[in-house]
C-alpha positions in Angstrom: 80.7 92.1 14.3 79.3 91.6 10.8 79.8 87.8 11.1 77.5 87.7 14.2 74.6 89.4 12.5 73.6 86.5 10.2 73.8 84.1 13.1 71.7 86.3 15.3 69.1 86.6 12.5 69.0 82.8 12.1 68.5 82.4 15.9 65.7 85.0 15.9 64.1 83.4 12.8 64.3 79.9 14.5 62.7 81.2 17.7 59.9 82.9 15.7 59.3 79.6 13.8 59.0 77.7 17.1 56.6 80.3 18.4 54.5 80.0 15.3 54.4 76.2 15.6 53.3 76.4 19.2 50.6 78.9 18.4 49.4 77.0 15.4 49.3 73.8 17.5 47.1 75.4 20.2 44.8 77.0 17.6 44.2 73.7 15.8 43.8 71.7 19.0 40.6 73.7 20.0 37.3 72.4 18.6 36.1 75.0 16.1 32.6 74.6 17.5 33.9 75.8 20.9 35.0 79.2 19.4 31.6 79.7 17.7 29.6 78.7 20.9 31.8 81.0 23.0 31.3 83.9 20.7 27.5 83.4 20.8 27.6 83.1 24.6 29.6 86.3 25.0 27.3 88.2 22.6 24.4 87.1 24.7 26.2 87.9 28.0 26.9 91.4 26.7 23.1 92.0 26.5 22.5 90.4 29.9 25.4 92.5 31.4 23.7 95.7 30.2 20.3 94.4 31.6 18.9 94.4 28.1 16.0 92.0 28.9 14.3 92.3 25.5 17.6 91.9 23.6 18.8 88.9 25.6 15.3 87.3 25.4 15.1 87.8 21.6 18.6 86.4 21.1 18.0 83.3 23.3 16.9 80.0 21.9 13.4 78.7 21.7 13.9 76.4 24.7 14.8 79.5 26.8 11.8 81.4 25.7 9.2 78.6 25.9 8.8 78.4 29.7 9.3 82.1 30.5 7.7 85.3 29.2 9.6 88.5 28.4 8.1 90.1 31.5 9.2 87.2 33.7 12.7 87.3 32.2 12.9 91.1 32.7 12.0 90.7 36.4 14.5 87.8 36.9 17.4 89.6 35.2 16.7 92.8 37.2 16.4 90.8 40.5 19.4 88.5 40.0 21.9 90.2 37.7 21.5 93.9 38.5 22.7 93.6 42.1 26.0 92.1 41.1 27.2 95.2 39.3 29.6 95.4 36.3 31.7 92.6 35.2 35.4 93.2 35.9 36.7 89.8 34.5 35.2 86.8 32.8 37.0 83.7 31.6 35.8 80.4 30.1 36.9 77.5 32.4 34.9 74.7 30.7 33.4 73.9 27.4 31.6 70.5 27.2 29.7 69.3 24.1 26.9 66.7 24.2 24.1 65.3 22.1 20.7 64.8 23.5 17.4 63.6 22.0 14.5 65.9 21.3 11.0 64.9 22.1 10.7 63.9 18.5 13.8 61.6 18.8 16.2 63.8 16.8 19.7 64.4 17.9 20.3 67.9 19.3 23.8 69.2 19.8 24.3 71.3 23.0 27.3 72.8 24.8 27.7 73.7 28.4 30.0 76.7 29.1 31.2 77.6 32.5 32.7 81.0 33.1 34.7 82.3 36.2 33.3 85.8 36.5 34.2 88.6 38.8 31.4 91.1 39.3 31.8 94.5 41.1 29.8 93.1 44.1 30.7 89.4 43.8 34.3 88.6 43.1 34.1 84.8 42.9 31.1 84.2 40.6 30.4 81.4 38.3 28.1 81.6 35.2 26.9 78.4 33.7 25.3 78.5 30.3 23.8 75.9 28.0 23.6 76.6 24.3 21.8 74.6 21.6 23.0 74.4 18.0 19.7 75.2 16.4 18.4 74.1 13.0 19.5 77.3 11.4 23.1 76.6 12.4 23.3 79.2 15.1 24.3 78.6 18.7 21.6 80.1 21.0 21.4 80.3 24.8 18.8 77.9 26.3 20.0 78.1 29.9 21.7 80.6 32.2 22.6 80.4 35.8 24.8 82.5 38.2 26.3 80.8 41.2 
C-alpha cells in the first residue's frame, strides 16, 4: 500500500500540471484588450440594468453623448430596457476589434461586443455594444442596441 502512494501522487501532480498548461494556454490566447473592453462593457451594463440613466450616460463615451441628451437617454432606457425585466443570464458571444478613421483622420480603436442575454421577459435577447478606446486609455460605450 505504501508503494502505491508515491505513484498516485505523481499521477495527481501530472494531471494538475496538464490542467495548468491548458488553463494558461487559454488565458494567454485571449487578447488582453478583450478582457478590458468586456469589463468596461459589463460595468456600463450594470448601470443600464438598474435603469441608472444618469450613471450610464456619464460613463458612456463622447460619441454616445453627442447626439442624445440625458433626458432623451433616460426616456429611451425606460421605454426599451425597463420592460425586459431583470437579467437572468448574460454571456459574451463575440468580441471583434477594428480601427476606424476619425473625422480628423486619426486612427480610432473600437470593439464590438455581442452578448447573448436572457431577460425575465425576453429569454432570447441579444445585446450589441460598440466601445471606443478613448484618448485617456479607457474603453467607453459609444453604441448600445437590444435585439
